[in-house]
N, CA and C atoms of all chains as a GROMACS GRO file, in nm:
protein
  621
    1MET      N    1   1.843   2.139  -1.232
    1MET     CA    2   1.777   2.015  -1.273
    1MET      C    3   1.631   2.037  -1.311
    2VAL      N    4   1.580   2.159  -1.281
    2VAL     CA    5   1.439   2.187  -1.306
    2VAL      C    6   1.428   2.301  -1.405
    3ALA      N    7   1.322   2.298  -1.488
    3ALA     CA    8   1.300   2.405  -1.586
    3ALA      C    9   1.285   2.538  -1.514
    4ARG      N   10   1.329   2.645  -1.580
    4ARG     CA   11   1.330   2.778  -1.518
    4ARG      C   12   1.192   2.843  -1.522
    5THR      N   13   1.101   2.792  -1.445
    5THR     CA   14   0.967   2.849  -1.437
    5THR      C   15   0.971   2.968  -1.341
    6PRO      N   16   0.868   3.056  -1.344
    6PRO     CA   17   0.867   3.168  -1.248
    6PRO      C   18   0.875   3.121  -1.102
    7ALA      N   19   0.806   3.012  -1.070
    7ALA     CA   20   0.809   2.960  -0.932
    7ALA      C   21   0.950   2.914  -0.895
    8TRP      N   22   1.021   2.856  -0.994
    8TRP     CA   23   1.157   2.808  -0.969
    8TRP      C   24   1.251   2.926  -0.942
    9LYS      N   25   1.230   3.035  -1.016
    9LYS     CA   26   1.314   3.154  -0.996
    9LYS      C   27   1.291   3.212  -0.857
   10ARG      N   28   1.162   3.217  -0.814
   10ARG     CA   29   1.132   3.267  -0.679
   10ARG      C   30   1.194   3.177  -0.573
   11TYR      N   31   1.188   3.046  -0.596
   11TYR     CA   32   1.248   2.949  -0.504
   11TYR      C   33   1.399   2.972  -0.491
   12ASN      N   34   1.464   2.993  -0.606
   12ASN     CA   35   1.609   3.015  -0.604
   12ASN      C   36   1.646   3.140  -0.525
   13ILE      N   37   1.570   3.247  -0.545
   13ILE     CA   38   1.596   3.372  -0.472
   13ILE      C   39   1.583   3.349  -0.322
   14ARG      N   40   1.478   3.277  -0.282
   14ARG     CA   41   1.457   3.248  -0.138
   14ARG      C   42   1.573   3.166  -0.083
   15VAL      N   43   1.618   3.067  -0.160
   15VAL     CA   44   1.727   2.980  -0.111
   15VAL      C   45   1.857   3.059  -0.098
   16VAL      N   46   1.883   3.148  -0.193
   16VAL     CA   47   2.005   3.229  -0.185
   16VAL      C   48   2.003   3.315  -0.057
   17TRP      N   49   1.888   3.380  -0.033
   17TRP     CA   50   1.877   3.465   0.088
   17TRP      C   51   1.891   3.382   0.215
   18LEU      N   52   1.824   3.268   0.218
   18LEU     CA   53   1.830   3.182   0.337
   18LEU      C   54   1.972   3.128   0.358
   19SER      N   55   2.044   3.101   0.250
   19SER     CA   56   2.182   3.054   0.261
   19SER      C   57   2.271   3.163   0.321
   20LEU      N   58   2.247   3.288   0.279
   20LEU     CA   59   2.325   3.399   0.334
   20LEU      C   60   2.295   3.417   0.483
   21VAL      N   61   2.168   3.404   0.519
   21VAL     CA   62   2.129   3.414   0.661
   21VAL      C   63   2.193   3.300   0.740
   22TYR      N   64   2.193   3.181   0.681
   22TYR     CA   65   2.255   3.065   0.747
   22TYR      C   66   2.403   3.093   0.776
   23ALA      N   67   2.474   3.143   0.675
   23ALA     CA   68   2.617   3.172   0.693
   23ALA      C   69   2.637   3.275   0.804
   24ALA      N   70   2.555   3.377   0.804
   24ALA     CA   71   2.568   3.483   0.906
   24ALA      C   72   2.539   3.427   1.046
   25PHE      N   73   2.432   3.350   1.058
   25PHE     CA   74   2.395   3.292   1.189
   25PHE      C   75   2.501   3.195   1.238
   26LEU      N   76   2.554   3.115   1.146
   26LEU     CA   77   2.654   3.016   1.184
   26LEU      C   78   2.781   3.084   1.235
   27ILE      N   79   2.825   3.185   1.160
   27ILE     CA   80   2.946   3.258   1.201
   27ILE      C   81   2.923   3.325   1.336
   28ALA      N   82   2.806   3.385   1.354
   28ALA     CA   83   2.774   3.453   1.480
   28ALA      C   84   2.770   3.355   1.596
   29ALA      N   85   2.708   3.239   1.574
   29ALA     CA   86   2.696   3.140   1.682
   29ALA      C   87   2.832   3.084   1.720
   30VAL      N   88   2.912   3.049   1.620
   30VAL     CA   89   3.046   2.994   1.648
   30VAL      C   90   3.131   3.097   1.722
   31TYR      N   91   3.124   3.222   1.674
   31TYR     CA   92   3.201   3.330   1.739
   31TYR      C   93   3.155   3.349   1.883
   32GLY      N   94   3.024   3.351   1.902
   32GLY     CA   95   2.967   3.373   2.036
   32GLY      C   96   3.008   3.266   2.134
   33PHE      N   97   3.003   3.141   2.089
   33PHE     CA   98   3.039   3.030   2.179
   33PHE      C   99   3.190   3.024   2.203
   34LYS      N  100   3.266   3.050   2.095
   34LYS     CA  101   3.412   3.043   2.106
   34LYS      C  102   3.465   3.145   2.206
   35HIS      N  103   3.405   3.264   2.205
   35HIS     CA  104   3.453   3.371   2.293
   35HIS      C  105   3.367   3.384   2.420
   36GLN      N  106   3.286   3.283   2.444
   36GLN     CA  107   3.202   3.276   2.566
   36GLN      C  108   3.122   3.407   2.587
   37LEU      N  109   3.058   3.450   2.480
   37LEU     CA  110   2.980   3.574   2.485
   37LEU      C  111   2.832   3.547   2.514
   38VAL      N  112   2.793   3.418   2.509
   38VAL     CA  113   2.650   3.385   2.522
   38VAL      C  114   2.621   3.337   2.665
   39PRO      N  115   2.536   3.409   2.737
   39PRO     CA  116   2.510   3.370   2.876
   39PRO      C  117   2.393   3.271   2.891
   40GLY      N  118   2.401   3.188   2.991
   40GLY     CA  119   2.293   3.098   3.039
   40GLY      C  120   2.204   3.038   2.934
   41ALA      N  121   2.074   3.058   2.956
   41ALA     CA  122   1.972   2.994   2.871
   41ALA      C  123   1.974   3.046   2.727
   42LEU      N  124   2.034   3.162   2.706
   42LEU     CA  125   2.042   3.218   2.571
   42LEU      C  126   2.124   3.128   2.478
   43LYS      N  127   2.207   3.043   2.542
   43LYS     CA  128   2.289   2.949   2.464
   43LYS      C  129   2.202   2.861   2.375
   44TYR      N  130   2.086   2.818   2.428
   44TYR     CA  131   1.997   2.732   2.350
   44TYR      C  132   1.946   2.804   2.226
   45PHE      N  133   1.911   2.930   2.244
   45PHE     CA  134   1.860   3.009   2.132
   45PHE      C  135   1.968   3.030   2.026
   46VAL      N  136   2.089   3.067   2.071
   46VAL     CA  137   2.199   3.093   1.977
   46VAL      C  138   2.241   2.964   1.905
   47ALA      N  139   2.240   2.853   1.980
   47ALA     CA  140   2.279   2.724   1.919
   47ALA      C  141   2.182   2.684   1.809
   48VAL      N  142   2.055   2.720   1.826
   48VAL     CA  143   1.952   2.679   1.729
   48VAL      C  144   1.947   2.774   1.608
   49LEU      N  145   2.003   2.894   1.624
   49LEU     CA  146   1.996   2.995   1.517
   49LEU      C  147   2.034   2.942   1.377
   50PRO      N  148   2.148   2.871   1.361
   50PRO     CA  149   2.184   2.824   1.225
   50PRO      C  150   2.084   2.724   1.168
   51ALA      N  151   2.009   2.657   1.256
   51ALA     CA  152   1.911   2.558   1.206
   51ALA      C  153   1.791   2.628   1.142
   52LEU      N  154   1.759   2.747   1.186
   52LEU     CA  155   1.636   2.814   1.140
   52LEU      C  156   1.633   2.838   0.989
   53PRO      N  157   1.741   2.895   0.929
   53PRO     CA  158   1.737   2.912   0.782
   53PRO      C  159   1.734   2.780   0.706
   54ILE      N  160   1.794   2.675   0.764
   54ILE     CA  161   1.788   2.543   0.698
   54ILE      C  162   1.643   2.494   0.698
   55ILE      N  163   1.576   2.512   0.810
   55ILE     CA  164   1.433   2.477   0.817
   55ILE      C  165   1.357   2.563   0.715
   56GLY      N  166   1.401   2.688   0.702
   56GLY     CA  167   1.340   2.778   0.604
   56GLY      C  168   1.355   2.726   0.461
   57ILE      N  169   1.468   2.663   0.433
   57ILE     CA  170   1.488   2.607   0.297
   57ILE      C  171   1.391   2.492   0.273
   58PHE      N  172   1.369   2.410   0.376
   58PHE     CA  173   1.269   2.303   0.361
   58PHE      C  174   1.131   2.365   0.334
   59GLY      N  175   1.104   2.474   0.406
   59GLY     CA  176   0.977   2.545   0.384
   59GLY      C  177   0.969   2.602   0.243
   60ALA      N  178   1.084   2.654   0.193
   60ALA     CA  179   1.088   2.711   0.057
   60ALA      C  180   1.059   2.603  -0.047
   61ILE      N  181   1.107   2.482  -0.022
   61ILE     CA  182   1.080   2.371  -0.115
   61ILE      C  183   0.930   2.340  -0.114
   62GLY      N  184   0.871   2.338   0.006
   62GLY     CA  185   0.727   2.315   0.014
   62GLY      C  186   0.649   2.424  -0.058
   63ARG      N  187   0.691   2.549  -0.038
   63ARG     CA  188   0.622   2.661  -0.102
   63ARG      C  189   0.636   2.652  -0.254
   64TYR      N  190   0.757   2.611  -0.300
   64TYR     CA  191   0.778   2.594  -0.444
   64TYR      C  192   0.680   2.493  -0.502
   65LEU      N  193   0.662   2.381  -0.429
   65LEU     CA  194   0.571   2.277  -0.478
   65LEU      C  195   0.427   2.328  -0.486
   66VAL      N  196   0.393   2.418  -0.394
   66VAL     CA  197   0.258   2.477  -0.396
   66VAL      C  198   0.246   2.576  -0.511
   67GLU      N  199   0.351   2.655  -0.534
   67GLU     CA  200   0.344   2.764  -0.633
   67GLU      C  201   0.367   2.717  -0.777
   68GLU      N  202   0.435   2.604  -0.794
   68GLU     CA  203   0.469   2.559  -0.930
   68GLU      C  204   0.342   2.528  -1.009
   69GLN      N  205   0.322   2.598  -1.118
   69GLN     CA  206   0.202   2.582  -1.200
   69GLN      C  207   0.217   2.471  -1.304
   70ASP      N  208   0.341   2.436  -1.336
   70ASP     CA  209   0.366   2.331  -1.436
   70ASP      C  210   0.362   2.196  -1.366
   71GLU      N  211   0.255   2.121  -1.391
   71GLU     CA  212   0.233   1.996  -1.316
   71GLU      C  213   0.345   1.894  -1.337
   72TYR      N  214   0.400   1.889  -1.457
   72TYR     CA  215   0.506   1.791  -1.485
   72TYR      C  216   0.634   1.828  -1.410
   73ILE      N  217   0.670   1.955  -1.413
   73ILE     CA  218   0.789   2.001  -1.343
   73ILE      C  219   0.773   1.980  -1.191
   74ARG      N  220   0.650   2.003  -1.144
   74ARG     CA  221   0.622   1.979  -1.001
   74ARG      C  222   0.642   1.832  -0.967
   75MET      N  223   0.597   1.743  -1.056
   75MET     CA  224   0.614   1.600  -1.032
   75MET      C  225   0.762   1.561  -1.025
   76LEU      N  226   0.843   1.624  -1.112
   76LEU     CA  227   0.987   1.596  -1.109
   76LEU      C  228   1.046   1.632  -0.972
   77MET      N  229   1.004   1.748  -0.919
   77MET     CA  230   1.056   1.791  -0.789
   77MET      C  231   1.006   1.700  -0.677
   78VAL      N  232   0.882   1.655  -0.687
   78VAL     CA  233   0.829   1.562  -0.587
   78VAL      C  234   0.911   1.433  -0.587
   79ARG      N  235   0.944   1.385  -0.707
   79ARG     CA  236   1.027   1.264  -0.716
   79ARG      C  237   1.162   1.288  -0.650
   80GLN      N  238   1.218   1.407  -0.672
   80GLN     CA  239   1.348   1.439  -0.612
   80GLN      C  240   1.338   1.441  -0.459
   81THR      N  241   1.230   1.499  -0.406
   81THR     CA  242   1.216   1.506  -0.260
   81THR      C  243   1.195   1.366  -0.200
   82LEU      N  244   1.128   1.279  -0.275
   82LEU     CA  245   1.112   1.141  -0.227
   82LEU      C  246   1.247   1.071  -0.222
   83TRP      N  247   1.326   1.095  -0.325
   83TRP     CA  248   1.462   1.040  -0.328
   83TRP      C  249   1.542   1.094  -0.209
   84ALA      N  250   1.532   1.223  -0.187
   84ALA     CA  251   1.607   1.286  -0.078
   84ALA      C  252   1.569   1.226   0.056
   85SER      N  253   1.439   1.209   0.079
   85SER     CA  254   1.392   1.154   0.207
   85SER      C  255   1.436   1.009   0.223
   86ALA      N  256   1.417   0.930   0.119
   86ALA     CA  257   1.454   0.788   0.126
   86ALA      C  258   1.604   0.772   0.149
   87PHE      N  259   1.683   0.851   0.076
   87PHE     CA  260   1.829   0.840   0.086
   87PHE      C  261   1.878   0.881   0.225
   88SER      N  262   1.834   0.999   0.272
   88SER     CA  263   1.885   1.049   0.400
   88SER      C  264   1.838   0.961   0.516
   89LEU      N  265   1.712   0.918   0.514
   89LEU     CA  266   1.662   0.834   0.624
   89LEU      C  267   1.728   0.696   0.622
   90SER      N  268   1.754   0.644   0.503
   90SER     CA  269   1.820   0.512   0.494
   90SER      C  270   1.962   0.517   0.549
   91VAL      N  271   2.036   0.622   0.507
   91VAL     CA  272   2.174   0.634   0.555
   91VAL      C  273   2.174   0.660   0.706
   92ALA      N  274   2.084   0.746   0.754
   92ALA     CA  275   2.080   0.778   0.896
   92ALA      C  276   2.045   0.655   0.980
   93THR      N  277   1.949   0.576   0.932
   93THR     CA  278   1.908   0.455   1.005
   93THR      C  279   2.023   0.355   1.009
   94THR      N  280   2.086   0.334   0.894
   94THR     CA  281   2.198   0.240   0.887
   94THR      C  282   2.311   0.284   0.978
   95TRP      N  283   2.346   0.413   0.969
   95TRP     CA  284   2.455   0.467   1.051
   95TRP      C  285   2.419   0.457   1.200
   96GLY      N  286   2.293   0.480   1.232
   96GLY     CA  287   2.248   0.475   1.371
   96GLY      C  288   2.272   0.338   1.433
   97PHE      N  289   2.242   0.233   1.357
   97PHE     CA  290   2.264   0.097   1.411
   97PHE      C  291   2.414   0.067   1.423
   98LEU      N  292   2.491   0.107   1.321
   98LEU     CA  293   2.637   0.087   1.327
   98LEU      C  294   2.695   0.160   1.448
   99ASP      N  295   2.646   0.280   1.471
   99ASP     CA  296   2.689   0.361   1.585
   99ASP      C  297   2.649   0.294   1.716
  100ASN      N  298   2.527   0.241   1.718
  100ASN     CA  299   2.474   0.177   1.839
  100ASN      C  300   2.560   0.059   1.882
  101PHE      N  301   2.612  -0.014   1.783
  101PHE     CA  302   2.697  -0.130   1.815
  101PHE      C  303   2.846  -0.092   1.818
  102ARG      N  304   2.869   0.040   1.820
  102ARG     CA  305   3.005   0.096   1.834
  102ARG      C  306   3.100   0.050   1.722
  103LEU      N  307   3.044   0.041   1.602
  103LEU     CA  308   3.127   0.000   1.488
  103LEU      C  309   3.174   0.120   1.406
  104VAL      N  310   3.110   0.233   1.426
  104VAL     CA  311   3.151   0.357   1.359
  104VAL      C  312   3.146   0.470   1.462
  105GLY      N  313   3.206   0.582   1.426
  105GLY     CA  314   3.206   0.697   1.515
  105GLY      C  315   3.071   0.769   1.515
  106HIS      N  316   3.047   0.848   1.619
  106HIS     CA  317   2.921   0.923   1.627
  106HIS      C  318   2.928   1.043   1.532
  107VAL      N  319   2.817   1.070   1.465
  107VAL     CA  320   2.810   1.183   1.371
  107VAL      C  321   2.700   1.278   1.418
  108ASP      N  322   2.726   1.408   1.410
  108ASP     CA  323   2.627   1.508   1.451
  108ASP      C  324   2.500   1.496   1.366
  109GLY      N  325   2.386   1.513   1.434
  109GLY     CA  326   2.255   1.493   1.370
  109GLY      C  327   2.228   1.583   1.251
  110TYR      N  328   2.287   1.703   1.249
  110TYR     CA  329   2.255   1.795   1.139
  110TYR      C  330   2.306   1.746   1.004
  111TRP      N  331   2.390   1.642   1.005
  111TRP     CA  332   2.437   1.586   0.878
  111TRP      C  333   2.323   1.520   0.800
  112ILE      N  334   2.215   1.487   0.870
  112ILE     CA  335   2.099   1.428   0.801
  112ILE      C  336   2.044   1.528   0.698
  113ALA      N  337   2.043   1.656   0.737
  113ALA     CA  338   1.997   1.760   0.642
  113ALA      C  339   2.089   1.766   0.521
  114VAL      N  340   2.220   1.754   0.546
  114VAL     CA  341   2.316   1.755   0.434
  114VAL      C  342   2.288   1.636   0.342
  115LEU      N  343   2.266   1.518   0.404
  115LEU     CA  344   2.235   1.398   0.325
  115LEU      C  345   2.107   1.418   0.244
  116TRP      N  346   2.011   1.489   0.303
  116TRP     CA  347   1.883   1.512   0.233
  116TRP      C  348   1.908   1.592   0.106
  117PHE      N  349   1.994   1.693   0.117
  117PHE     CA  350   2.022   1.775  -0.003
  117PHE      C  351   2.103   1.695  -0.106
  118VAL      N  352   2.190   1.606  -0.059
  118VAL     CA  353   2.261   1.515  -0.151
  118VAL      C  354   2.158   1.428  -0.223
  119GLY      N  355   2.060   1.378  -0.146
  119GLY     CA  356   1.954   1.295  -0.204
  119GLY      C  357   1.872   1.370  -0.308
  120LEU      N  358   1.854   1.500  -0.284
  120LEU     CA  359   1.781   1.584  -0.381
  120LEU      C  360   1.856   1.584  -0.516
  121GLY      N  361   1.988   1.592  -0.507
  121GLY     CA  362   2.070   1.587  -0.628
  121GLY      C  363   2.063   1.450  -0.694
  122LEU      N  364   2.065   1.345  -0.613
  122LEU     CA  365   2.054   1.209  -0.669
  122LEU      C  366   1.919   1.191  -0.739
  123GLY      N  367   1.816   1.249  -0.680
  123GLY     CA  368   1.683   1.244  -0.742
  123GLY      C  369   1.682   1.311  -0.878
  124GLY      N  370   1.756   1.422  -0.890
  124GLY     CA  371   1.768   1.492  -1.018
  124GLY      C  372   1.838   1.405  -1.121
  125ILE      N  373   1.942   1.334  -1.076
  125ILE     CA  374   2.015   1.243  -1.167
  125ILE      C  375   1.922   1.129  -1.210
  126TYR      N  376   1.844   1.077  -1.113
  126TYR     CA  377   1.749   0.969  -1.144
  126TYR      C  378   1.647   1.016  -1.248
  127ASN      N  379   1.596   1.139  -1.231
  127ASN     CA  380   1.501   1.194  -1.328
  127ASN      C  381   1.562   1.198  -1.467
  128LYS      N  382   1.686   1.244  -1.474
  128LYS     CA  383   1.754   1.256  -1.603
  128LYS      C  384   1.776   1.118  -1.667
  129LEU      N  385   1.818   1.021  -1.584
  129LEU     CA  386   1.847   0.887  -1.636
  129LEU      C  387   1.721   0.815  -1.683
  130THR      N  388   1.611   0.836  -1.612
  130THR     CA  389   1.488   0.761  -1.645
  130THR      C  390   1.400   0.833  -1.748
  131LEU      N  391   1.412   0.966  -1.755
  131LEU     CA  392   1.322   1.041  -1.845
  131LEU      C  393   1.394   1.107  -1.960
  132GLY      N  394   1.527   1.096  -1.963
  132GLY     CA  395   1.605   1.153  -2.074
  132GLY      C  396   1.589   1.302  -2.085
  133GLU      N  397   1.561   1.349  -2.207
  133GLU     CA  398   1.551   1.494  -2.230
  133GLU      C  399   1.439   1.557  -2.148
  134ALA      N  400   1.335   1.479  -2.121
  134ALA     CA  401   1.222   1.531  -2.043
  134ALA      C  402   1.254   1.536  -1.893
  135GLY      N  403   1.368   1.480  -1.855
  135GLY     CA  404   1.404   1.476  -1.713
  135GLY      C  405   1.470   1.604  -1.665
  136CYS      N  406   1.478   1.705  -1.750
  136CYS     CA  407   1.536   1.838  -1.727
  136CYS      C  408   1.689   1.834  -1.709
  137MET      N  409   0.114   0.740  -2.185
  137MET     CA  410  -0.005   0.717  -2.266
  137MET      C  411   0.024   0.755  -2.412
  138GLU      N  412  -0.016   0.665  -2.501
  138GLU     CA  413   0.004   0.691  -2.645
  138GLU      C  414  -0.080   0.812  -2.688
  139ASN      N  415  -0.025   0.892  -2.777
  139ASN     CA  416  -0.102   1.009  -2.821
  139ASN      C  417  -0.053   1.057  -2.958
  140ARG      N  418  -0.129   1.152  -3.016
  140ARG     CA  419  -0.097   1.204  -3.148
  140ARG      C  420  -0.042   1.346  -3.140
  141LEU      N  421   0.008   1.381  -3.026
  141LEU     CA  422   0.049   1.520  -3.004
  141LEU      C  423   0.159   1.563  -3.102
  142ARG      N  424   0.256   1.475  -3.122
  142ARG     CA  425   0.368   1.510  -3.211
  142ARG      C  426   0.319   1.534  -3.354
  143VAL      N  427   0.227   1.446  -3.398
  143VAL     CA  428   0.172   1.457  -3.534
  143VAL      C  429   0.093   1.587  -3.550
  144LEU      N  430   0.009   1.615  -3.451
  144LEU     CA  431  -0.074   1.737  -3.456
  144LEU      C  432   0.013   1.862  -3.452
  145ARG      N  433   0.117   1.855  -3.372
  145ARG     CA  434   0.209   1.970  -3.361
  145ARG      C  435   0.283   1.990  -3.493
  146ALA      N  436   0.332   1.879  -3.550
  146ALA     CA  437   0.408   1.886  -3.675
  146ALA      C  438   0.321   1.940  -3.789
  147ALA      N  439   0.193   1.902  -3.788
  147ALA     CA  440   0.100   1.948  -3.893
  147ALA      C  441   0.087   2.100  -3.892
  148ARG      N  442   0.110   2.160  -3.777
  148ARG     CA  443   0.102   2.307  -3.767
  148ARG      C  444   0.240   2.373  -3.771
  149SER      N  445   0.342   2.291  -3.793
  149SER     CA  446   0.482   2.339  -3.798
  149SER      C  447   0.523   2.409  -3.668
  150TRP      N  448   0.471   2.358  -3.556
  150TRP     CA  449   0.508   2.414  -3.427
  150TRP      C  450   0.624   2.335  -3.368
  151SER      N  451   0.715   2.404  -3.305
  151SER     CA  452   0.819   2.335  -3.228
  151SER      C  453   0.760   2.297  -3.092
  152GLN      N  454   0.834   2.215  -3.017
  152GLN     CA  455   0.787   2.180  -2.882
  152GLN      C  456   0.773   2.307  -2.798
  153GLN      N  457   0.866   2.401  -2.821
  153GLN     CA  458   0.863   2.527  -2.745
  153GLN      C  459   0.737   2.607  -2.780
  154ASP      N  460   0.702   2.609  -2.911
  154ASP     CA  461   0.580   2.681  -2.955
  154ASP      C  462   0.457   2.625  -2.883
  155LEU      N  463   0.448   2.491  -2.884
  155LEU     CA  464   0.332   2.427  -2.821
  155LEU      C  465   0.332   2.454  -2.670
  156ALA      N  466   0.452   2.446  -2.610
  156ALA     CA  467   0.463   2.469  -2.466
  156ALA      C  468   0.412   2.609  -2.430
  157GLU      N  469   0.449   2.708  -2.512
  157GLU     CA  470   0.406   2.845  -2.484
  157GLU      C  471   0.254   2.858  -2.498
  158ARG      N  472   0.197   2.790  -2.597
  158ARG     CA  473   0.052   2.797  -2.614
  158ARG      C  474  -0.022   2.729  -2.498
  159LEU      N  475   0.038   2.625  -2.444
  159LEU     CA  476  -0.026   2.553  -2.332
  159LEU      C  477   0.014   2.611  -2.196
  160GLU      N  478   0.108   2.704  -2.197
  160GLU     CA  479   0.161   2.766  -2.074
  160GLU      C  480   0.223   2.660  -1.982
  161VAL      N  481   0.303   2.571  -2.044
  161VAL     CA  482   0.381   2.473  -1.968
  161VAL      C  483   0.525   2.478  -2.020
  162SER      N  484   0.613   2.400  -1.959
  162SER     CA  485   0.752   2.397  -2.003
  162SER      C  486   0.767   2.308  -2.127
  163ARG      N  487   0.877   2.330  -2.200
  163ARG     CA  488   0.905   2.245  -2.316
  163ARG      C  489   0.925   2.100  -2.271
  164GLN      N  490   0.983   2.083  -2.152
  164GLN     CA  491   1.004   1.948  -2.099
  164GLN      C  492   0.872   1.874  -2.080
  165SER      N  493   0.768   1.950  -2.041
  165SER     CA  494   0.636   1.888  -2.023
  165SER      C  495   0.584   1.835  -2.155
  166VAL      N  496   0.596   1.918  -2.260
  166VAL     CA  497   0.550   1.876  -2.392
  166VAL      C  498   0.627   1.752  -2.437
  167ASN      N  499   0.758   1.756  -2.418
  167ASN     CA  500   0.843   1.642  -2.456
  167ASN      C  501   0.799   1.515  -2.382
  168ALA      N  502   0.774   1.528  -2.251
  168ALA     CA  503   0.737   1.411  -2.170
  168ALA      C  504   0.602   1.355  -2.213
  169ILE      N  505   0.508   1.443  -2.247
  169ILE     CA  506   0.375   1.396  -2.289
  169ILE      C  507   0.385   1.329  -2.427
  170GLU      N  508   0.456   1.396  -2.519
  170GLU     CA  509   0.470   1.341  -2.656
  170GLU      C  510   0.532   1.202  -2.655
  171THR      N  511   0.631   1.183  -2.570
  171THR     CA  512   0.703   1.056  -2.570
  171THR      C  513   0.635   0.952  -2.479
  172GLY      N  514   0.521   0.988  -2.423
  172GLY     CA  515   0.445   0.894  -2.340
  172GLY      C  516   0.506   0.870  -2.204
  173LYS      N  517   0.598   0.957  -2.163
  173LYS     CA  518   0.662   0.938  -2.032
  173LYS      C  519   0.580   1.000  -1.920
  174TYR      N  520   0.485   1.084  -1.958
  174TYR     CA  521   0.401   1.149  -1.856
  174TYR      C  522   0.258   1.161  -1.909
  175ASP      N  523   0.164   1.120  -1.825
  175ASP     CA  524   0.022   1.135  -1.859
  175ASP      C  525  -0.028   1.266  -1.800
  176PRO      N  526  -0.078   1.357  -1.884
  176PRO     CA  527  -0.123   1.486  -1.831
  176PRO      C  528  -0.248   1.470  -1.744
  177SER      N  529  -0.267   1.566  -1.655
  177SER     CA  530  -0.390   1.568  -1.575
  177SER      C  531  -0.508   1.596  -1.668
  178LEU      N  532  -0.628   1.574  -1.619
  178LEU     CA  533  -0.747   1.600  -1.701
  178LEU      C  534  -0.755   1.747  -1.743
  179PRO      N  535  -0.732   1.844  -1.653
  179PRO     CA  536  -0.736   1.985  -1.697
  179PRO      C  537  -0.636   2.015  -1.809
  180LEU      N  538  -0.515   1.959  -1.800
  180LEU     CA  539  -0.415   1.985  -1.905
  180LEU      C  540  -0.455   1.914  -2.034
  181ALA      N  541  -0.508   1.793  -2.022
  181ALA     CA  542  -0.553   1.720  -2.141
  181ALA      C  543  -0.664   1.799  -2.212
  182PHE      N  544  -0.754   1.861  -2.134
  182PHE     CA  545  -0.859   1.944  -2.192
  182PHE      C  546  -0.799   2.066  -2.262
  183ARG      N  547  -0.696   2.124  -2.202
  183ARG     CA  548  -0.632   2.242  -2.265
  183ARG      C  549  -0.573   2.202  -2.400
  184VAL      N  550  -0.510   2.084  -2.403
  184VAL     CA  551  -0.451   2.034  -2.528
  184VAL      C  552  -0.562   2.016  -2.632
  185ALA      N  553  -0.671   1.951  -2.589
  185ALA     CA  554  -0.782   1.923  -2.680
  185ALA      C  555  -0.842   2.053  -2.734
  186GLU      N  556  -0.859   2.151  -2.645
  186GLU     CA  557  -0.918   2.279  -2.687
  186GLU      C  558  -0.825   2.354  -2.782
  187LEU      N  559  -0.694   2.342  -2.759
  187LEU     CA  560  -0.598   2.409  -2.846
  187LEU      C  561  -0.606   2.354  -2.989
  188PHE      N  562  -0.619   2.221  -3.000
  188PHE     CA  563  -0.625   2.159  -3.132
  188PHE      C  564  -0.770   2.147  -3.184
  189ASP      N  565  -0.865   2.190  -3.102
  189ASP     CA  566  -1.006   2.185  -3.138
  189ASP      C  567  -1.050   2.043  -3.175
  190LEU      N  568  -1.009   1.949  -3.089
  190LEU     CA  569  -1.043   1.808  -3.111
  190LEU      C  570  -1.090   1.748  -2.978
  191PRO      N  571  -1.170   1.640  -2.984
  191PRO     CA  572  -1.204   1.571  -2.859
  191PRO      C  573  -1.079   1.505  -2.799
  192ILE      N  574  -1.077   1.491  -2.668
  192ILE     CA  575  -0.958   1.433  -2.602
  192ILE      C  576  -0.922   1.296  -2.661
  193GLU      N  577  -1.026   1.214  -2.687
  193GLU     CA  578  -0.997   1.076  -2.732
  193GLU      C  579  -0.940   1.071  -2.874
  194GLU      N  580  -0.943   1.184  -2.946
  194GLU     CA  581  -0.878   1.186  -3.078
  194GLU      C  582  -0.731   1.228  -3.068
  195ILE      N  583  -0.691   1.265  -2.948
  195ILE     CA  584  -0.550   1.301  -2.925
  195ILE      C  585  -0.481   1.195  -2.840
  196PHE      N  586  -0.550   1.154  -2.733
  196PHE     CA  587  -0.492   1.055  -2.641
  196PHE      C  588  -0.562   0.921  -2.659
  197VAL      N  589  -0.481   0.815  -2.666
  197VAL     CA  590  -0.536   0.680  -2.684
  197VAL      C  591  -0.566   0.623  -2.545
  198SER      N  592  -0.691   0.583  -2.527
  198SER     CA  593  -0.730   0.526  -2.398
  198SER      C  594  -0.651   0.398  -2.371
  199PRO      N  595  -0.583   0.387  -2.257
  199PRO     CA  596  -0.504   0.267  -2.228
  199PRO      C  597  -0.590   0.141  -2.226
  200SER      N  598  -0.715   0.152  -2.180
  200SER     CA  599  -0.802   0.033  -2.173
  200SER      C  600  -0.841  -0.012  -2.314
  201ARG      N  601  -0.869   0.083  -2.402
  201ARG     CA  602  -0.903   0.046  -2.540
  201ARG      C  603  -0.783  -0.016  -2.610
  202ARG      N  604  -0.667   0.040  -2.579
  202ARG     CA  605  -0.544  -0.008  -2.643
  202ARG      C  606  -0.519  -0.152  -2.602
  203SER      N  607  -0.537  -0.184  -2.470
  203SER     CA  608  -0.510  -0.320  -2.423
  203SER      C  609  -0.616  -0.417  -2.474
  204SER      N  610  -0.743  -0.370  -2.486
  204SER     CA  611  -0.846  -0.462  -2.535
  204SER      C  612  -0.823  -0.496  -2.682
  205LYS      N  613  -0.766  -0.400  -2.758
  205LYS     CA  614  -0.731  -0.428  -2.897
  205LYS      C  615  -0.623  -0.535  -2.904
  206ALA      N  616  -0.528  -0.525  -2.809
  206ALA     CA  617  -0.416  -0.619  -2.808
  206ALA      C  618  -0.466  -0.761  -2.779
  207ILE      N  619  -0.573  -0.771  -2.695
  207ILE     CA  620  -0.629  -0.902  -2.662
  207ILE      C  621  -0.700  -0.956  -2.786
   0.00000   0.00000   0.00000
């Protein structure tokens, strides 16, 4: 959804690496817990492992915004992140109240990050719809 | 913001990509500025002005002047 600037290429490389680390950490954590290989307090560390690369992706987005030299392309990404934040927080808040009144099932908190990335995509669609060819 | 970027570019037979490369921005940026969908920052507006060797106000139409004309 964004022009292929040098900063965007660096961002993509970082995200690919972080995604691979995420997959490795997730598989390791699930395997460790399933086979009861993780002792005592180490469980907290292993449980948090898959979250770290996801946090890294948020950091990579921040770094991209700092490194992007094309001000217009940077603005497009800022709009996308605003969409992502508004969308994920709105859905999470709504779901939280529905859950509180026992009208829907409980959902694991990490889905908020998934919703945020969905929102990022929606922001890209919004850019395209409102800016046409200039929306990338 | 209204501007004469497309006219100035066409006078030199430059494509949007040509102008983008000269300004060191993306083609999308040029497209957005030309169509008035994005107002460039002051540093970028100066780069545009210096490239065409014109004062900024001969490329970009001041929104306040434009509205006062309408009144």
